[in-house]
C-alpha positions as CSV (number, residue, x, y, z in Angstrom):
1,M,7.2,0.7,4.5
2,S,5.4,0.8,7.7
3,V,1.4,1.8,8.0
4,P,2.3,5.1,9.3
5,R,4.5,6.2,6.8
6,F,2.2,4.6,3.9
7,A,-1.1,6.5,5.7
8,R,0.8,10.2,5.2
9,A,1.6,9.7,1.8
10,L,-2.1,8.8,1.1
11,G,-2.6,12.2,3.5
12,W,-4.7,9.9,5.7
13,W,-4.6,9.4,9.5
14,S,-2.5,6.4,11.3
15,V,-4.4,4.8,14.2
16,P,-3.2,1.9,15.7
17,I,-5.6,-0.6,15.8
18,P,-5.0,-4.7,16.8
19,A,-4.0,-6.7,13.7
20,A,-6.7,-9.4,14.2
21,A,-9.4,-6.1,14.3
22,V,-7.9,-4.8,10.9
23,G,-8.3,-8.1,9.4
24,A,-11.7,-8.8,10.3
25,L,-12.9,-5.3,9.2
26,D,-11.0,-6.2,6.1
27,Q,-12.7,-9.3,5.2
28,A,-16.0,-7.5,5.9
29,L,-15.7,-4.8,3.6
30,S,-14.5,-7.1,0.7
31,R,-17.7,-8.7,1.2
32,I,-20.3,-6.0,0.7
33,P,-20.7,-5.1,-2.8
34,R,-19.8,-1.2,-4.6
35,M,-17.6,-0.4,-1.6
36,P,-15.7,2.4,-2.5
37,A,-12.3,1.8,-4.4
38,E,-10.8,3.1,-1.2
39,S,-11.8,0.3,0.8
40,A,-9.1,-1.8,-0.8
41,W,-6.4,0.4,0.3
42,L,-6.7,-1.7,3.8
43,T,-5.7,-5.3,2.2
44,T,-2.8,-3.1,0.6
45,M,-1.6,-1.7,4.2
46,R,-2.8,-5.2,5.8
47,V,-1.0,-7.4,3.2
48,P,2.8,-6.0,2.5
49,V,4.2,-7.0,-0.8
50,L,8.2,-7.2,-0.2
51,M,10.7,-7.7,-2.9
52,D,14.3,-8.5,-2.6
53,S,16.1,-7.0,-5.2
54,R,19.8,-8.3,-3.9
55,R,20.0,-11.1,-6.5
56,A,19.5,-8.2,-9.0
57,R,21.9,-6.3,-7.4
58,E,24.5,-8.9,-6.5
59,Q,24.4,-10.6,-10.2
60,L,23.6,-7.9,-12.7
61,G,24.7,-5.0,-11.2
62,W,20.9,-3.1,-11.6
63,D,20.5,-0.6,-9.0
64,P,16.6,0.3,-8.7
65,Q,15.6,3.6,-10.1
66,W,13.2,4.4,-7.7
67,D,12.4,4.1,-3.8
68,A,9.8,2.4,-2.3
69,E,8.5,6.2,-1.2
70,S,8.8,7.6,-4.6
71,T,7.3,4.8,-6.2
72,L,4.0,5.0,-3.9
73,R,3.8,8.7,-4.6
74,E,3.6,8.2,-8.0
75,T,1.1,5.3,-7.8
76,I,-0.9,7.3,-5.6
77,A,-0.9,10.1,-7.9
78,G,-2.0,8.0,-10.8
79,A,-4.9,6.8,-8.8
80,R,-6.1,10.2,-8.3
81,E,-5.5,11.0,-11.6
82,S,-7.9,8.2,-12.8
83,G,-10.2,8.5,-10.1
84,V,-9.8,5.2,-7.8
85,L,-8.6,7.2,-5.4
């Protein structure tokens, strides 16, 4: 999932910024005490977590119930409901 799509799902803007600058900002924010929880989403957008489910599909006939965007929407809704976001 691209950063612009991720930002749109959160209802945020997406502005192109060089990766080195985003990395430096993420590192700096992580060191500041009492930062709002939203600042942790910068790491989430910067460091993608990828899962290859090909083996499960091929060997077990497994098929995921939800796609990445649906899962992201549910995660965001849960975070908002619990006050994390």
